[in-house]
C-alpha positions as CSV (number, residue, x, y, z in Angstrom):
1,X,32.9,-120.3,117.2
2,X,29.7,-122.7,116.0
3,X,28.9,-125.3,118.7
4,X,30.6,-128.6,118.1
5,X,27.1,-130.6,119.0
6,X,25.4,-128.5,115.8
7,X,28.4,-129.3,113.9
8,X,28.0,-133.0,114.1
9,X,24.4,-133.1,113.9
10,X,24.8,-131.8,110.4
11,X,27.3,-134.8,109.7
12,X,24.2,-137.0,110.3
13,X,21.9,-134.6,108.1
14,X,24.2,-135.2,104.7
15,X,23.8,-139.0,105.1
16,X,20.3,-139.3,106.5
17,X,18.0,-136.3,105.8
18,X,18.2,-136.1,102.2
19,X,14.6,-135.5,100.7
20,X,13.2,-137.1,97.7
21,X,14.1,-135.5,94.3
22,X,11.2,-133.5,93.0
23,X,9.1,-135.3,90.2
24,X,9.8,-134.2,86.5
25,X,6.3,-132.7,86.4
26,X,7.5,-130.0,88.5
27,X,9.7,-128.3,86.0
28,X,10.6,-128.6,82.6
29,X,14.5,-129.4,81.5
30,X,15.5,-128.1,78.4
31,X,18.7,-128.0,76.4
32,X,19.5,-124.2,75.4
33,X,22.9,-125.1,73.4
34,X,25.5,-127.7,73.6
35,X,28.7,-128.7,71.8
36,X,31.1,-126.5,74.4
37,X,34.6,-127.4,75.5
38,X,34.0,-127.9,79.4
39,X,32.0,-124.8,80.1
40,X,32.9,-123.5,83.2
41,X,30.5,-120.1,83.8
42,X,27.8,-118.4,82.5
43,X,26.5,-114.8,82.7
44,X,23.2,-113.3,81.4
45,X,23.2,-109.9,79.1
46,X,20.7,-107.8,79.7
47,X,19.5,-108.4,75.8
48,X,18.9,-111.9,76.9
49,X,22.5,-113.2,75.1
50,X,24.7,-115.4,77.5
51,X,28.4,-115.1,78.1
52,X,30.0,-118.4,78.6
53,X,33.6,-119.1,79.5
54,X,35.6,-122.5,78.0
55,X,38.0,-123.6,80.0
56,X,40.5,-124.2,77.0
57,X,40.6,-120.3,76.9
58,X,37.4,-119.0,74.7
59,X,34.5,-116.2,76.1
60,X,31.4,-117.0,73.9
61,X,28.6,-114.7,73.4
62,X,25.7,-116.9,72.7
63,X,22.6,-115.9,71.7
64,X,19.3,-116.0,73.7
65,X,17.9,-118.8,71.8
66,X,21.0,-120.9,71.5
67,X,21.5,-120.8,68.0
68,X,24.3,-118.7,67.5
69,X,27.5,-117.9,69.2
70,X,30.7,-115.8,68.3
71,X,34.2,-116.4,70.1
72,X,34.8,-112.7,71.3
73,X,38.3,-111.6,70.5
74,X,40.6,-109.3,72.9
75,X,40.4,-112.1,75.7
76,X,43.9,-112.7,77.4
77,X,45.8,-115.9,76.9
78,X,45.4,-118.4,79.5
79,X,47.7,-121.2,81.1
80,X,45.7,-124.5,80.0
81,X,46.6,-127.5,82.0
82,X,45.4,-129.9,84.9
83,X,42.7,-127.8,86.4
84,X,44.0,-124.5,84.9
85,X,42.3,-122.3,82.3
86,X,39.6,-119.8,82.2
87,X,37.2,-119.7,85.2
88,X,34.4,-117.3,86.0
89,X,32.8,-114.7,84.4
90,X,30.7,-111.7,86.1
91,X,29.4,-108.8,84.9
92,X,29.9,-105.5,86.7
93,X,26.9,-104.3,89.0
94,X,26.7,-101.2,86.7
95,X,27.0,-103.0,83.4
96,X,24.4,-101.2,81.3
97,X,25.8,-98.3,82.4
98,X,29.9,-98.9,81.8
99,X,29.9,-102.2,79.9
100,X,32.4,-104.0,81.9
101,X,33.1,-107.6,82.3
102,X,35.0,-109.5,84.6
103,X,36.9,-112.8,84.0
104,X,39.1,-114.9,86.1
105,X,41.7,-117.3,84.7
106,X,44.9,-119.3,85.0
107,X,47.7,-117.1,84.1
108,X,51.8,-118.0,83.8
109,X,53.5,-121.0,82.9
110,X,54.4,-124.8,84.0
111,X,56.6,-123.1,86.9
112,X,55.4,-120.2,87.5
113,X,51.5,-119.8,87.5
114,X,48.5,-118.1,89.7
115,X,44.9,-117.2,89.3
116,X,44.2,-113.8,87.8
117,X,41.2,-111.7,87.2
118,X,40.9,-109.0,84.6
119,X,38.2,-106.7,83.4
120,X,37.1,-105.1,79.9
121,X,34.3,-103.5,78.2
122,X,32.0,-105.6,76.0
123,X,31.8,-104.8,72.2
124,X,29.6,-106.7,69.9
125,X,32.4,-109.0,69.3
126,X,35.4,-108.5,71.7
127,X,36.5,-107.6,75.2
128,X,38.4,-104.0,74.8
129,X,40.3,-101.8,77.2
130,X,41.5,-104.9,79.0
131,X,43.0,-104.2,82.3
132,X,44.4,-106.5,85.1
133,X,42.8,-106.0,88.4
134,X,44.3,-108.9,90.8
135,X,46.7,-111.8,90.3
136,X,47.3,-113.9,93.3
137,X,50.4,-113.9,94.9
138,X,53.1,-115.9,94.8
139,X,53.1,-118.2,91.7
140,X,53.1,-121.8,92.2
141,X,54.4,-124.6,90.1
142,X,51.9,-126.8,89.5
143,X,48.2,-126.5,87.8
144,X,45.8,-127.3,90.6
145,X,43.3,-125.7,93.0
146,X,43.0,-122.1,91.7
147,X,39.6,-121.2,93.2
148,X,38.6,-118.8,90.6
149,X,34.9,-117.7,91.5
150,X,34.1,-114.3,92.4
151,X,31.0,-112.3,93.3
152,X,30.3,-108.3,94.0
153,X,29.2,-107.8,97.5
154,X,26.2,-105.3,98.0
155,X,28.1,-102.3,98.3
156,X,30.0,-102.9,95.2
157,X,33.6,-104.6,96.1
158,X,34.7,-107.5,94.8
159,X,35.0,-111.1,96.7
160,X,37.2,-113.7,95.4
161,X,38.3,-117.2,95.9
162,X,41.6,-118.5,96.0
163,X,42.8,-122.1,96.0
164,X,45.5,-123.2,98.6
165,X,47.5,-124.5,95.3
166,X,47.3,-128.4,96.5
167,X,51.2,-128.9,96.9
168,X,51.1,-125.3,99.2
169,X,48.2,-125.9,101.8
170,X,50.1,-124.5,104.6
171,X,49.9,-121.4,103.1
172,X,46.1,-121.1,103.7
173,X,46.8,-120.6,107.5
174,X,49.8,-118.2,106.3
175,X,48.5,-114.4,106.0
176,X,51.4,-113.1,104.0
177,X,50.5,-115.3,100.9
178,X,47.2,-115.7,99.1
179,X,47.0,-119.4,98.6
180,X,43.6,-120.4,100.3
181,X,42.3,-117.0,101.2
182,X,39.0,-115.0,100.1
183,X,40.3,-111.6,98.8
184,X,38.6,-108.5,98.8
185,X,38.9,-105.3,96.5
186,X,37.5,-102.8,94.9
187,X,35.8,-103.1,91.6
188,X,39.2,-101.5,90.1
189,X,41.8,-103.8,91.8
190,X,42.4,-101.3,94.7
191,X,42.1,-102.2,98.3
192,X,39.4,-101.4,100.5
193,X,40.5,-99.3,103.5
194,X,38.0,-101.7,105.5
195,X,39.5,-105.2,104.8
196,X,40.7,-106.8,108.1
197,X,44.3,-106.3,107.4
198,X,44.0,-103.3,105.3
199,X,46.8,-101.5,107.4
200,X,49.7,-104.1,106.5
201,X,51.7,-103.6,103.5
202,X,51.7,-106.3,100.5
203,X,49.4,-109.8,99.6
204,X,47.9,-109.6,103.4
205,X,46.3,-106.4,102.7
206,X,43.6,-108.1,100.2
207,X,42.9,-111.1,102.5
208,X,39.3,-111.0,103.9
209,X,38.7,-114.9,105.2
210,X,41.7,-117.6,105.2
211,X,41.7,-121.2,106.0
212,X,40.4,-122.7,102.8
213,X,41.1,-125.5,100.6
214,X,39.6,-124.7,97.0
215,X,36.5,-123.1,97.1
216,X,34.7,-123.3,94.0
217,X,31.5,-121.3,95.0
218,X,30.4,-118.2,96.5
219,X,27.3,-116.2,96.9
220,X,25.4,-113.6,98.7
221,X,22.6,-113.9,100.4
222,X,20.6,-110.8,99.0
223,X,18.1,-110.8,101.9
224,X,20.4,-111.0,105.1
225,X,23.4,-110.2,103.2
226,X,25.2,-113.3,104.3
227,X,28.0,-115.0,102.2
228,X,28.3,-118.4,101.5
229,X,31.2,-120.2,100.4
230,X,32.0,-124.1,99.7
231,X,35.0,-125.8,99.0
232,X,36.5,-129.1,98.0
233,X,37.9,-131.3,100.9
234,X,40.5,-133.9,100.2
235,X,38.8,-137.4,100.6
236,X,35.8,-136.5,102.2
237,X,35.0,-133.4,104.1
238,X,33.5,-130.8,101.4
239,X,32.3,-127.7,103.1
240,X,29.7,-125.5,103.5
241,X,30.7,-122.0,105.2
242,X,29.3,-118.8,106.6
243,X,31.9,-116.1,105.8
244,X,32.5,-113.3,108.2
245,X,35.4,-110.9,107.8
246,X,38.9,-111.9,109.2
247,X,38.0,-115.2,110.2
248,X,39.9,-118.5,109.9
249,X,38.3,-121.7,108.3
250,X,40.9,-124.4,109.7
251,X,42.2,-125.7,106.3
252,X,44.9,-127.8,106.7
253,X,45.1,-127.6,110.4
254,X,41.4,-128.7,111.1
255,X,39.4,-130.7,108.6
256,X,36.8,-133.6,108.7
257,X,38.4,-135.2,105.4
258,X,41.6,-137.5,105.0
259,X,44.5,-137.3,102.5
260,X,43.8,-139.1,99.0
261,X,46.2,-141.8,100.9
262,X,44.0,-142.5,103.5
263,X,46.4,-140.7,106.1
264,X,45.2,-137.7,108.1
265,X,45.9,-134.2,106.9
266,X,45.3,-133.7,110.9
267,X,44.2,-135.2,113.4
268,X,41.8,-132.4,114.7
269,X,38.4,-131.5,113.6
270,X,38.0,-128.5,115.6
271,X,40.4,-125.7,117.4
272,X,39.9,-122.8,119.0
273,X,40.2,-119.3,117.4
274,X,38.6,-121.7,113.8
275,X,35.7,-121.7,112.6
276,X,33.2,-125.0,111.9
277,X,31.8,-125.6,108.7
278,X,27.8,-124.7,108.4
279,X,27.8,-128.0,106.7
280,X,29.7,-131.0,105.5
281,X,29.6,-133.6,102.8
282,X,31.4,-137.0,103.8
283,X,32.1,-138.7,101.5
284,X,32.8,-136.0,99.3
285,X,30.3,-134.6,96.5
286,X,32.8,-132.4,94.5
287,X,30.7,-129.4,95.1
288,X,31.0,-127.0,91.8
289,X,29.3,-123.6,91.3
290,X,26.7,-122.2,93.3
291,X,23.7,-120.1,93.2
292,X,21.1,-118.0,96.0
293,X,17.8,-118.4,94.3
294,X,15.8,-115.5,94.6
295,X,13.6,-115.8,91.4
296,X,10.0,-115.8,91.3
297,X,9.3,-118.9,88.6
298,X,9.8,-121.3,91.8
299,X,8.4,-119.5,95.2
300,X,9.0,-122.5,97.0
301,X,12.7,-122.4,96.3
302,X,13.3,-118.6,97.2
303,X,16.0,-118.3,99.8
304,X,17.6,-121.8,99.1
305,X,20.8,-122.5,97.8
306,X,21.7,-125.0,94.3
307,X,25.3,-126.4,94.5
308,X,26.3,-128.6,91.4
309,X,28.0,-132.1,92.9
310,X,30.3,-133.3,90.5
311,X,30.9,-136.8,91.9
312,X,27.1,-137.5,92.4
313,X,25.9,-135.8,89.1
314,X,23.2,-134.2,90.5
315,X,22.0,-130.6,92.5
316,X,21.9,-130.4,95.9
317,X,19.0,-127.8,97.2
318,X,19.9,-126.6,100.4
319,X,16.9,-125.3,102.8
320,X,18.2,-122.6,105.0
321,X,16.4,-121.0,108.2
322,X,17.8,-118.6,110.4
323,X,21.0,-119.0,108.5
324,X,21.5,-122.7,109.0
325,X,20.7,-125.6,106.4
326,X,17.8,-127.7,107.6
327,X,17.3,-130.1,104.8
328,X,19.2,-131.2,101.7
329,X,17.5,-132.3,98.6
330,X,19.1,-134.2,95.5
331,X,17.7,-133.0,92.1
332,X,18.0,-133.1,88.6
333,X,19.6,-136.3,89.0
334,X,17.9,-137.5,85.0
335,X,20.9,-135.1,83.6
336,X,23.4,-138.0,84.3
337,X,26.4,-135.9,83.7
338,X,28.8,-133.9,85.7
339,X,27.7,-130.6,86.5
340,X,29.8,-127.6,86.5
341,X,28.1,-124.0,87.1
342,X,24.6,-123.3,88.2
343,X,23.0,-119.7,88.0
344,X,19.8,-118.3,88.7
345,X,18.4,-116.3,85.4
346,X,16.8,-113.0,85.2
347,X,13.4,-114.9,84.6
348,X,13.8,-117.0,87.8
349,X,15.0,-120.3,86.0
350,X,17.8,-122.0,86.6
351,X,20.9,-122.5,84.2
352,X,23.1,-125.3,84.7
353,X,26.6,-126.3,82.9
354,X,27.6,-129.5,82.3
355,X,31.3,-130.6,82.5
356,X,32.5,-132.5,79.4
357,X,34.3,-131.9,76.2
358,X,30.4,-131.6,74.5
359,X,29.1,-129.1,77.4
360,X,25.7,-128.1,77.5
361,X,24.1,-124.8,78.5
362,X,20.6,-126.7,80.3
363,X,17.6,-124.7,81.5
364,X,14.9,-125.3,84.4
365,X,12.0,-123.6,84.0
366,X,8.3,-124.2,85.5
367,X,6.5,-126.9,84.0
368,X,3.2,-125.8,82.0
């Protein structure tokens, strides 16, 4: 467990050590395309096109110049309510060989719904050979806190974030259910034999870490192999965590946030056997989407994390050193909108999705 003193110093960092935003001259900000219905995620195809999910249940193929878009056929039906709908879209690491696309979404009915992941083969205008590889267990009866982000680890397994279902927060500490967890599966949905609880029958076999609230950002540091996850706190207490297999990250037994009513969720911010966050935000910024920057376009950003902040309508650049956050810089404040996803493109530019009924794809590139 990380030192309590270091943790308290990081609380100070969030309020006192914000660096000044970069000036507009350091980069250009362009609109690639607009008119999307609450876009949630973006993936980059080898030919320069993009795949974009809309929360209302569409998967779009957008041309490289943003001028054309096609709604792909063959996608699953989704439960659109509250926070439910389409979530993340990710290409298989060997996409050039197998054409596999992975999609997360809310599945089910008002009385019984869950986050689900499917995969299918991308053709010109459709997802084909669709198969379900994960459905979070058990189902729940509200449309909140699905998690829904996922990423491939270097050895080819898939790490998936699952929210605690809002009304089911105690389940984040219950290993027999998959609420409030990160789940690790093979690319076909089978269970890796080296998972922390792989020898336990049932939903627990997929659990990689637990004690999370509503994690909506997960990335891998390609230099070190470290896995970073951020999650929404309640009223305050948003967290960035450095994940290690089998660890308990505390929700709701420990938290730096309050309930929305102002009451304590828990009187404790630490407890033996529970990990401390790497970094927290009080008040909340509502983190959404995250990228670990490994591009060549902005060498000074190499190795930093970029996190969208829905509440403050900016992007937070976190500079890392030896696995610790040493500075935080608010950026791209001129956009002035809620920001849902951020990704590093193959050319090293940053792509940002705005979160609205007239959502945009924005591109951040070096200034001429």
